[in-house]
TORKOL-4160 file (C-alpha; in steps of 0.2 Angstrom, whole numbers, padded with zeros to 4 digits, m for minus):
178
<pt num="1" X="0127" Y="0014" Z="m0100"/>
<pt num="2" X="0115" Y="0007" Z="m0087"/>
<pt num="3" X="0103" Y="0021" Z="m0092"/>
<pt num="4" X="0106" Y="0019" Z="m0109"/>
<pt num="5" X="0103" Y="0001" Z="m0110"/>
<pt num="6" X="0086" Y="0003" Z="m0101"/>
<pt num="7" X="0079" Y="0017" Z="m0114"/>
<pt num="8" X="0087" Y="0007" Z="m0127"/>
<pt num="9" X="0078" Y="m0009" Z="m0122"/>
<pt num="10" X="0061" Y="0002" Z="m0122"/>
<pt num="11" X="0063" Y="0009" Z="m0139"/>
<pt num="12" X="0068" Y="m0007" Z="m0146"/>
<pt num="13" X="0054" Y="m0017" Z="m0139"/>
<pt num="14" X="0042" Y="m0004" Z="m0149"/>
<pt num="15" X="0050" Y="m0006" Z="m0164"/>
<pt num="16" X="0051" Y="m0025" Z="m0163"/>
<pt num="17" X="0033" Y="m0025" Z="m0158"/>
<pt num="18" X="0028" Y="m0014" Z="m0173"/>
<pt num="19" X="0038" Y="m0025" Z="m0186"/>
<pt num="20" X="0035" Y="m0042" Z="m0181"/>
<pt num="21" X="0020" Y="m0052" Z="m0180"/>
<pt num="22" X="0016" Y="m0059" Z="m0163"/>
<pt num="23" X="0022" Y="m0077" Z="m0158"/>
<pt num="24" X="0008" Y="m0090" Z="m0156"/>
<pt num="25" X="0013" Y="m0103" Z="m0145"/>
<pt num="26" X="m0002" Y="m0114" Z="m0143"/>
<pt num="27" X="m0016" Y="m0105" Z="m0137"/>
<pt num="28" X="m0004" Y="m0091" Z="m0131"/>
<pt num="29" X="m0001" Y="m0074" Z="m0142"/>
<pt num="30" X="0016" Y="m0066" Z="m0136"/>
<pt num="31" X="0020" Y="m0050" Z="m0147"/>
<pt num="32" X="0039" Y="m0052" Z="m0150"/>
<pt num="33" X="0044" Y="m0034" Z="m0143"/>
<pt num="34" X="0039" Y="m0044" Z="m0124"/>
<pt num="35" X="0055" Y="m0053" Z="m0127"/>
<pt num="36" X="0064" Y="m0036" Z="m0123"/>
<pt num="37" X="0050" Y="m0029" Z="m0110"/>
<pt num="38" X="0056" Y="m0042" Z="m0098"/>
<pt num="39" X="0072" Y="m0034" Z="m0099"/>
<pt num="40" X="0068" Y="m0015" Z="m0097"/>
<pt num="41" X="0062" Y="m0021" Z="m0077"/>
<pt num="42" X="0080" Y="m0029" Z="m0075"/>
<pt num="43" X="0089" Y="m0014" Z="m0083"/>
<pt num="44" X="0078" Y="m0002" Z="m0072"/>
<pt num="45" X="0083" Y="m0010" Z="m0058"/>
<pt num="46" X="0101" Y="m0010" Z="m0063"/>
<pt num="47" X="0099" Y="0009" Z="m0066"/>
<pt num="48" X="0090" Y="0011" Z="m0046"/>
<pt num="49" X="0106" Y="0002" Z="m0039"/>
<pt num="50" X="0118" Y="0015" Z="m0045"/>
<pt num="51" X="0106" Y="0031" Z="m0045"/>
<pt num="52" X="0094" Y="0028" Z="m0032"/>
<pt num="53" X="0075" Y="0028" Z="m0032"/>
<pt num="54" X="0072" Y="0046" Z="m0034"/>
<pt num="55" X="0081" Y="0048" Z="m0050"/>
<pt num="56" X="0077" Y="0032" Z="m0057"/>
<pt num="57" X="0059" Y="0039" Z="m0058"/>
<pt num="58" X="0066" Y="0053" Z="m0069"/>
<pt num="59" X="0073" Y="0040" Z="m0079"/>
<pt num="60" X="0056" Y="0031" Z="m0081"/>
<pt num="61" X="0048" Y="0047" Z="m0086"/>
<pt num="62" X="0060" Y="0049" Z="m0099"/>
<pt num="63" X="0057" Y="0031" Z="m0104"/>
<pt num="64" X="0038" Y="0035" Z="m0104"/>
<pt num="65" X="0040" Y="0049" Z="m0116"/>
<pt num="66" X="0052" Y="0041" Z="m0128"/>
<pt num="67" X="0042" Y="0025" Z="m0128"/>
<pt num="68" X="0026" Y="0035" Z="m0133"/>
<pt num="69" X="0036" Y="0046" Z="m0146"/>
<pt num="70" X="0042" Y="0031" Z="m0155"/>
<pt num="71" X="0025" Y="0021" Z="m0153"/>
<pt num="72" X="0016" Y="0037" Z="m0161"/>
<pt num="73" X="0030" Y="0037" Z="m0175"/>
<pt num="74" X="0027" Y="0021" Z="m0178"/>
<pt num="75" X="0009" Y="0024" Z="m0181"/>
<pt num="76" X="0002" Y="0015" Z="m0167"/>
<pt num="77" X="m0015" Y="0023" Z="m0165"/>
<pt num="78" X="m0018" Y="0033" Z="m0150"/>
<pt num="79" X="m0027" Y="0019" Z="m0140"/>
<pt num="80" X="m0013" Y="0009" Z="m0141"/>
<pt num="81" X="0000" Y="0024" Z="m0136"/>
<pt num="82" X="m0010" Y="0026" Z="m0122"/>
<pt num="83" X="m0012" Y="0009" Z="m0115"/>
<pt num="84" X="0006" Y="0007" Z="m0117"/>
<pt num="85" X="0008" Y="0023" Z="m0107"/>
<pt num="86" X="m0002" Y="0017" Z="m0094"/>
<pt num="87" X="0003" Y="m0001" Z="m0093"/>
<pt num="88" X="0021" Y="0006" Z="m0092"/>
<pt num="89" X="0020" Y="0019" Z="m0079"/>
<pt num="90" X="0010" Y="0006" Z="m0067"/>
<pt num="91" X="0021" Y="m0007" Z="m0068"/>
<pt num="92" X="0039" Y="0004" Z="m0068"/>
<pt num="93" X="0032" Y="0011" Z="m0054"/>
<pt num="94" X="0026" Y="m0005" Z="m0044"/>
<pt num="95" X="0043" Y="m0014" Z="m0048"/>
<pt num="96" X="0053" Y="0000" Z="m0042"/>
<pt num="97" X="0043" Y="0001" Z="m0025"/>
<pt num="98" X="0042" Y="m0017" Z="m0023"/>
<pt num="99" X="0062" Y="m0018" Z="m0027"/>
<pt num="100" X="0065" Y="m0004" Z="m0015"/>
<pt num="101" X="0055" Y="m0012" Z="0000"/>
<pt num="102" X="0061" Y="m0030" Z="m0001"/>
<pt num="103" X="0075" Y="m0034" Z="0011"/>
<pt num="104" X="0082" Y="m0050" Z="0001"/>
<pt num="105" X="0096" Y="m0051" Z="m0010"/>
<pt num="106" X="0097" Y="m0043" Z="m0026"/>
<pt num="107" X="0091" Y="m0058" Z="m0038"/>
<pt num="108" X="0077" Y="m0061" Z="m0027"/>
<pt num="109" X="0072" Y="m0043" Z="m0028"/>
<pt num="110" X="0075" Y="m0043" Z="m0047"/>
<pt num="111" X="0065" Y="m0058" Z="m0050"/>
<pt num="112" X="0050" Y="m0053" Z="m0037"/>
<pt num="113" X="0046" Y="m0036" Z="m0042"/>
<pt num="114" X="0049" Y="m0041" Z="m0060"/>
<pt num="115" X="0035" Y="m0053" Z="m0059"/>
<pt num="116" X="0024" Y="m0041" Z="m0053"/>
<pt num="117" X="0029" Y="m0028" Z="m0065"/>
<pt num="118" X="0028" Y="m0039" Z="m0078"/>
<pt num="119" X="0010" Y="m0047" Z="m0074"/>
<pt num="120" X="0005" Y="m0028" Z="m0072"/>
<pt num="121" X="0011" Y="m0023" Z="m0087"/>
<pt num="122" X="0003" Y="m0037" Z="m0098"/>
<pt num="123" X="m0014" Y="m0036" Z="m0090"/>
<pt num="124" X="m0015" Y="m0019" Z="m0092"/>
<pt num="125" X="m0010" Y="m0015" Z="m0110"/>
<pt num="126" X="m0019" Y="m0031" Z="m0116"/>
<pt num="127" X="m0035" Y="m0026" Z="m0108"/>
<pt num="128" X="m0034" Y="m0008" Z="m0112"/>
<pt num="129" X="m0024" Y="m0008" Z="m0128"/>
<pt num="130" X="m0028" Y="m0024" Z="m0138"/>
<pt num="131" X="m0046" Y="m0029" Z="m0130"/>
<pt num="132" X="m0064" Y="m0024" Z="m0136"/>
<pt num="133" X="m0062" Y="m0009" Z="m0124"/>
<pt num="134" X="m0049" Y="m0003" Z="m0134"/>
<pt num="135" X="m0042" Y="m0006" Z="m0151"/>
<pt num="136" X="m0052" Y="m0022" Z="m0153"/>
<pt num="137" X="m0037" Y="m0032" Z="m0160"/>
<pt num="138" X="m0042" Y="m0046" Z="m0149"/>
<pt num="139" X="m0059" Y="m0053" Z="m0144"/>
<pt num="140" X="m0061" Y="m0057" Z="m0126"/>
<pt num="141" X="m0061" Y="m0075" Z="m0126"/>
<pt num="142" X="m0043" Y="m0071" Z="m0132"/>
<pt num="143" X="m0038" Y="m0058" Z="m0118"/>
<pt num="144" X="m0034" Y="m0073" Z="m0104"/>
<pt num="145" X="m0022" Y="m0080" Z="m0116"/>
<pt num="146" X="m0013" Y="m0065" Z="m0122"/>
<pt num="147" X="m0011" Y="m0060" Z="m0104"/>
<pt num="148" X="m0005" Y="m0075" Z="m0099"/>
<pt num="149" X="0007" Y="m0077" Z="m0115"/>
<pt num="150" X="0017" Y="m0061" Z="m0110"/>
<pt num="151" X="0018" Y="m0065" Z="m0090"/>
<pt num="152" X="0025" Y="m0083" Z="m0094"/>
<pt num="153" X="0038" Y="m0075" Z="m0105"/>
<pt num="154" X="0043" Y="m0059" Z="m0095"/>
<pt num="155" X="0043" Y="m0071" Z="m0079"/>
<pt num="156" X="0058" Y="m0083" Z="m0089"/>
<pt num="157" X="0067" Y="m0067" Z="m0093"/>
<pt num="158" X="0066" Y="m0063" Z="m0074"/>
<pt num="159" X="0071" Y="m0080" Z="m0069"/>
<pt num="160" X="0085" Y="m0080" Z="m0081"/>
<pt num="161" X="0091" Y="m0063" Z="m0074"/>
<pt num="162" X="0088" Y="m0068" Z="m0056"/>
<pt num="163" X="0101" Y="m0085" Z="m0059"/>
<pt num="164" X="0113" Y="m0075" Z="m0067"/>
<pt num="165" X="0113" Y="m0060" Z="m0055"/>
<pt num="166" X="0113" Y="m0073" Z="m0040"/>
<pt num="167" X="0129" Y="m0083" Z="m0049"/>
<pt num="168" X="0136" Y="m0066" Z="m0052"/>
<pt num="169" X="0135" Y="m0062" Z="m0034"/>
<pt num="170" X="0142" Y="m0078" Z="m0029"/>
<pt num="171" X="0159" Y="m0077" Z="m0039"/>
<pt num="172" X="0161" Y="m0059" Z="m0034"/>
<pt num="173" X="0159" Y="m0064" Z="m0015"/>
<pt num="174" X="0171" Y="m0080" Z="m0017"/>
<pt num="175" X="0183" Y="m0068" Z="m0026"/>
<pt num="176" X="0183" Y="m0057" Z="m0012"/>
<pt num="177" X="0185" Y="m0070" Z="0003"/>
<pt num="178" X="0199" Y="m0078" Z="m0006"/>
């Protein structure tokens, strides 16, 4: 089920991003799929907990392939597909390695690794895919706001997940000790 949630969240993020206009929150520009991308880091952490780091890389590869195929089927340009693949590969790999190496409770590993992964995913995708360097959807002046908007949303999602995991673990520990 964890693997399925991980893969579906990635595909859904592509579909939602293509289907809906980005949110504009003040100066921040946030693609609708950003709401789901934050969740992919959490689902990847859950997959890693169950299947280990080595098998997780196999699932990241599968997700990368599916994401590229869906993105191409949705009519994204080659530069958008490429930017998505590069940002995904770097962000997921970084998230995986940070999550693996932190010797902290799961909730904090999810939070810290997800924040870094979300930052990398946002910055790389916006610069390579959306800026004048890529598809030229955004002028350079809008790039920082686009990156920051996505980072804020992804960080909020990571924070909510960390709180839920922390509360769930506390409830489990109280039940076991009683």
